[in-house]
N, C-alpha and C positions, 0 to 999 in steps of 0.2 A: 473493354471501355478504352476508348483511344481519344486523345487530346487535339483531335484533327482541327479543331476551330481556331486554335492558336496560330497567329503567323510568326514567322521566324524572328522578327526581331523581339517580342514579346517573351519569346522562347530562351533567346538568349539572356536577356535581362532578369526573369526568373531564376533561371538555370544558375547564373552567376552568383546570386543571391541565397542560393540553396546550398550551393558550395561553399559559399563563404560561412553561412551557418552552421554547417556540418564540420567545417575545420573550426571555427570558433569553440563548439562545444565539445570537439575532441581535445583544444587545448585546454579549458578550464577544468575538465575532468582531470588532466596532468597536474595542472596549477592546484586542485585541490587536493591532490594526493600529495603534493610536495608541502604545501600548507599544513598537512596534518604530520607529515615526516619532521617537518622542522619544529613540530609542538606549537605553531603559531596561532592554532584557530580560536585560542579562549583570550587573544589579546587584546580584542576588541569586545566592551561588555554591554553595548547598547546597538540596538538595531534603528537606523535613520534613514530609510530607503532614498531619501533624497539629499539631506545635510550630510548625510554619512560619505558621500562620495567626495567632501573635503577635508583632506587630512590637516592634521596640526602644522600650522604656519610659524609658530614663533616658540621660543622656549618656554615660555608660561604655559601654553596650550599643549605642549608635550608633557609638561609636570603635572596637568590636569589630569590628562588621559592615563599617564602612568599611576598616578593616586588612585584612580577608579580601578585600575589592573591589581595595586596591591590589596583590595578589599577583596580578591577572590579567591577561592580556595587552592586554586594552582599555584598562586603566587606565595599565600600562607604556607602550603605544606609542599610544595615542592621548586619553587623558584626564590624562596625567601633573599635569597643571596644577590639576585638579579639587579643589576643597575640599569640606567636610564639606556646607555648604548646599546646593551643587549636587549632590552625591551624594544627598543625601536627595529631591531633586526627582525624580531617574531611580527611587530605592530605593521611592517611595510608588507609581509607575505600575505596577512590576513587583509589588509587593505586593498592590496593587487588582487585577490579573490575575488572580493566583493565589488571592487570598481568593474572589474572584467565582466562578471555576471550581468551587472547593471547595462554595462556596454553592450552586451549581446542582447539584453532585452530591447534597446534602441535599434540596434541593426535589424533585429526582427520586425518590429511594431511601424516604424517609420516606411520602408519600403513595402510590407504588407499593406497598409492603409493606402499607401500609392497603387498598389495592383488592383485594391478592390475598386478606387476610384476611377481607375482607366479600364476595369472589367476585361484584365489580362485571365483572371481565373474563373474556374467552373465551379460547380456545387460539388464535386468530389474535392477538389483542392481547398475549399472553403471549409469543409467538415474536419480536414485532416490538420489546416493551420490553425484552427480553433481548438482542435484536441492539444496540439504543440504549445499553444499559449497557454492553455489551462494547466497543463505540466509544467509550463515554465514558472507561474503563477505558485503553484503547490511548492516547486523546487526552492523558490526563496522563502516561504513559510516554514518548509520543513528544515532548511539549513539554520535560521534562527532558532528553530524549536531544538535542532541537535546542539546548538552552540550553549542555549540556555540550559541544558541538562549539566554542563561543566561549570558553571557559575553559580550553582546554589550551595550543596553541602559535598559533592563529589568532584575531586579537581580532573576529571577526565570525561569526556562526553560518552553519551551513550553508545554503546556499540549497535543495538536496534535503531536508534535513530541515524548513526552514521551511514550504518547499510542500505537503510530505506532512504536515503539522501544520495548515496550513491547508485542505487537501483533505478533511481528516478533518473539521474543523468544519464545511465546507459538507454533507458527507453526512449529517452528525448534524443540521444544520437542516433538510435537505431530507427526511430521513424525519420528522421532528416534524412539520413543516409538512403534509407529504402526510398523515401518521396523523390529524394535526387535521380534515382537511379531509373525510377519509372518515369519521372518527367524526362530525362534524356533520351529513354527507349520510346517516348511518347505511347506508352503501354501500361496499363493497369493490370496488375497480376494479384491474384488471391494469395495470402501468405500463407495459409495452410492446405493442402490439398492430400489427404490420408491415403487416395488411390495412386498416387505418385510415388516412382521410384526416389524423388527428390526427397521426402521424407526423411530417409537416413542422414540427409546432409542437416534437415532442420534439427534431428537428435543433436547434431554436434554442435549446433548453436544453442539450443537447451543448454548441454551440459558445459559450454564455456559460458553460458550467462548464470548457471548455478556455481560453477566454481568462481567466477567474479564475487558472486555474493558470500560466497565462503571465506574469501579474502578479505570483504568488508568486517566480518567478525573477526578476522585475524588482526585486521588494523584496529579495528575499534577496541580489543580487549589486550593488544600486545601479546598475542599469544606467540607471534614468530620469534619471539626472542627467548622463549622458553625452551624450545630444543633446537640446537645447531647443529645437527647432524641429518643424512638422509642415508638410506630409507629408514635406519634406526631411530628410535627415541630411547635414551638411555640404555641402548644395547637390545632394546626389544622392538618386535614388529609393532606388538599391542602393549603399550607402555603403563604402567602401574597410576591407579587413580585415574583413569578414563572414564569411570564410573562412578559418582559420588553420590550416594543414596538418598541424602538430603535434597539434593537437586531433580533428581528423575528427569523427565524429558528436559529439563533445561538446562543438561550437562549440554546437548546440543550447541547451545549458544551462551554460555556463561561458565563454563568450566575451559580452562585455557590449553587443557591438555587433550581434550575431545575436539574442541577446535582446530587447535595443530593438527592432530590425527585426520581429522574429516578433510581439513583443506587440502592437504597433501595426496590423499589416497582417492578423493573425488578428480583433483587435476591428474592423477596418473591414470585412472580411468578413463577421463577426457582425452589424456593423450593417446592412450593404447587403442580407443574405439576410431577416433578422428585419423590418426596414423594408418589404419589397418584400412577403414575405407578409402582412402585417397591413395593410399598406394595400390590398392586394388583397381582403383580407378585408372592406374596405369597400364595395367595389363589388360583389363576388360571395361571397355567404356560404355557400361549398361545404363550409367547417366552421361550425358554428351557434353562433355566439358573441355576446354582448351588446355592443353600441357602445361600453360603459363599458368594459369590461376592454379592446376593440381598442384605445381612444384611449389607456388607461392604459398599455398596453404601449409605444404610440408615443410617449407624453409621455416615459417613464421611460428608454427606450432612446436618444432624443435627448438626454436630460439628461447620461446616461451617457458618451456621445460628447463633449459639450462638455466634462464634467469631466475626462476621458481627455486632451484637448489641452490645457486648462489646467493640467492637473496636470504635463504636459511643459512647457509655455511658462514656469510658475513654478519649473522648475529642480526640482519635488516638493515644494512648500509644504505644511506640514501641512495647512492647511485644505483644499485641492484633493483633495488625496490621501486624506485620510480620506474623505470626501464622496464621492469616484469610488469608495472600496470599500465604503463604504455603500449607496450606489446601485445596485451591482453586485448586492449581495445582495436589494434591493427589485428590481430586475430579472429575478433567479432566481425570487423569489416570485411575482411577477405570471405569470411564463411558467408557473410550475407550476400556479397556479391556471386559468390558460387552457386548460392541457393536461389537467387533471381536468373541468372543465366540457364540454371537447369530448368526452371519452371516456363519459361519463355514458350509460347506456341510453336509447337513444331520441333522443338529441341529434346 
């Protein structure tokens, strides 16, 4: 399928819009990670989609939102000695996250409405953007659903809801990136082709996505702070308490020992498989990719593995943890680009 009916001016305007949205979603994933790393996500105790864009403007308003926060489990059990200035720090992080998310919605909806009115899009793009719009609304609802889990009895958000929120953001980003690349090439590609050798790259993409999801459970349960050595955990490859009988299969998602073990070894498997595949492509080009793309995959992959180890060794310091998350999205990006290039007709 080709977008041959679009003229070059329309192509440029839609292309710039797609690139801007993709970059903005990339950035909000990073901002969301920093909001979690600074323990700021529970500082706003209500969800007002419109009025919530206006922050406190004077001292009385600041005292009002701070008094609301003082009723939350996080303040009562974790931050009971927090003062107003410290509260402002975490509040601004969460407010910035929410405001940026709303701004992305505006940047999506207004140009999309204009492009629909001007008939710049075809049926394929209508379907794709409708899906992205629905996922965007879902992301907003899930975001509040996630925050709400830490405002009732538990001072921490649900790791299940956090991981769902993260995975939905990754899907939105991937859809925008894939649509941008398709639009740039004026070519539609089937995402999965089981008969193609490119499926080997698709496996890398799946492995990276699963690794990111396991990282979501690491973040939600603070499991990364339980063992700060690699590859051993308390001097062992397989640590004690990796299986608690009362949890059963839920050990995979609720036992911090198991979560930590799973993430580091899923990441190791992803590294070994992807490195082996792309290193082999340098020798034998049974999948036709440029050396630039192959080297970029190998570089970003190695950097990701290094940052993951440094995040563990540093007891999940903000610098390494944030860079680790940002680089994981870059790794997913370059793999999606490599996959698209490998699936083009005649390649």
